[in-house]
C-alpha positions as CSV (number, residue, x, y, z in Angstrom):
1,X,77.6,18.2,152.2
2,X,78.2,16.8,148.3
3,X,75.3,16.1,146.9
4,X,74.5,12.2,146.0
5,X,75.2,11.6,142.0
6,X,72.8,8.5,141.0
7,X,73.4,6.4,138.2
8,X,71.2,6.8,135.2
9,X,69.7,3.5,132.9
10,X,67.5,3.2,130.4
11,X,65.2,0.7,130.0
12,X,65.2,-1.3,126.7
13,X,61.7,0.5,126.2
14,X,62.8,4.0,126.7
15,X,66.1,3.3,124.2
16,X,63.7,1.5,121.5
17,X,61.5,5.4,122.2
18,X,64.4,7.3,121.1
19,X,65.1,5.8,118.3
20,X,61.0,6.1,117.5
21,X,61.7,9.9,118.3
22,X,64.5,10.3,116.3
23,X,63.2,8.4,112.9
24,X,59.9,10.1,113.5
25,X,61.4,13.5,113.6
26,X,64.4,12.9,111.1
27,X,61.8,12.2,108.4
28,X,60.8,16.7,108.1
29,X,64.6,17.5,109.5
30,X,67.3,15.0,110.6
31,X,68.9,18.6,112.0
32,X,66.0,18.8,114.5
33,X,66.1,14.9,115.1
34,X,69.6,14.8,116.1
35,X,69.2,18.7,118.3
36,X,65.8,17.2,119.9
37,X,67.5,14.1,121.1
38,X,70.5,15.4,122.5
39,X,67.5,17.9,124.4
40,X,66.5,14.5,125.7
41,X,69.7,12.8,126.4
42,X,70.9,15.5,128.5
43,X,67.4,15.9,130.3
44,X,67.4,12.3,131.1
45,X,71.1,12.7,132.2
46,X,70.2,15.7,134.5
47,X,68.4,12.9,137.0
48,X,72.0,11.8,138.0
49,X,71.7,14.7,140.3
50,X,68.1,15.3,142.3
51,X,65.8,12.9,140.8
52,X,63.2,13.3,143.4
53,X,62.9,17.0,142.0
54,X,59.8,16.1,139.7
55,X,56.5,15.0,140.7
56,X,55.1,11.4,141.1
57,X,52.8,10.4,138.3
58,X,50.3,8.8,141.3
59,X,47.2,10.7,139.3
60,X,48.4,8.5,136.0
61,X,49.7,5.5,137.4
62,X,47.7,4.7,141.0
63,X,49.4,1.6,141.1
64,X,52.6,2.3,140.4
65,X,53.6,5.1,143.3
66,X,57.3,5.4,142.9
67,X,56.8,6.4,139.0
68,X,58.2,10.8,138.7
69,X,57.6,12.1,135.3
70,X,58.4,15.4,134.0
71,X,58.0,17.4,130.4
72,X,60.5,18.0,127.7
73,X,59.2,19.7,124.9
74,X,55.7,17.6,124.0
75,X,57.2,14.4,125.6
76,X,56.8,13.0,128.8
77,X,59.8,11.1,130.8
78,X,58.8,8.4,132.9
79,X,61.3,7.3,135.5
80,X,61.6,5.6,139.2
81,X,64.1,5.8,141.5
82,X,66.2,3.3,143.5
83,X,67.6,5.1,146.3
84,X,69.1,2.1,148.0
85,X,71.3,1.9,144.9
86,X,71.5,5.2,143.5
87,X,69.8,4.2,140.1
88,X,67.4,6.2,138.4
89,X,65.8,3.7,135.8
90,X,64.1,5.4,132.8
91,X,61.5,3.6,132.0
92,X,59.7,5.2,128.8
93,X,59.3,8.6,126.8
94,X,55.9,9.2,125.1
95,X,54.4,12.1,123.2
96,X,51.8,13.8,125.9
97,X,49.4,13.6,123.2
98,X,49.0,9.9,123.3
99,X,46.9,8.0,124.9
100,X,47.3,7.8,129.0
101,X,49.4,5.5,130.1
102,X,47.0,2.7,131.9
103,X,50.2,0.9,133.1
104,X,53.9,0.4,132.7
């Protein structure tokens, strides 16, 4: 049986997050910024296979029962899976030390 491949879409917010993360890290080291953004992109793209493997964020977002999250370095990637369409939507990427999300 061939594993199902999901399309991974980034929200406008997630794209803006990546840009802000890159700019912030690049202040100290453009090379480090480039390497970390590549790491985040690899992690995001890995969601095309087995997107349900990460934990649900129900304790953080009780009203959004279908939101999942996983860490990459100090950052948390929040996303949901639409199984019918075989799509993963990356909602936001946030530093783990920031105030907890109240909603998405």
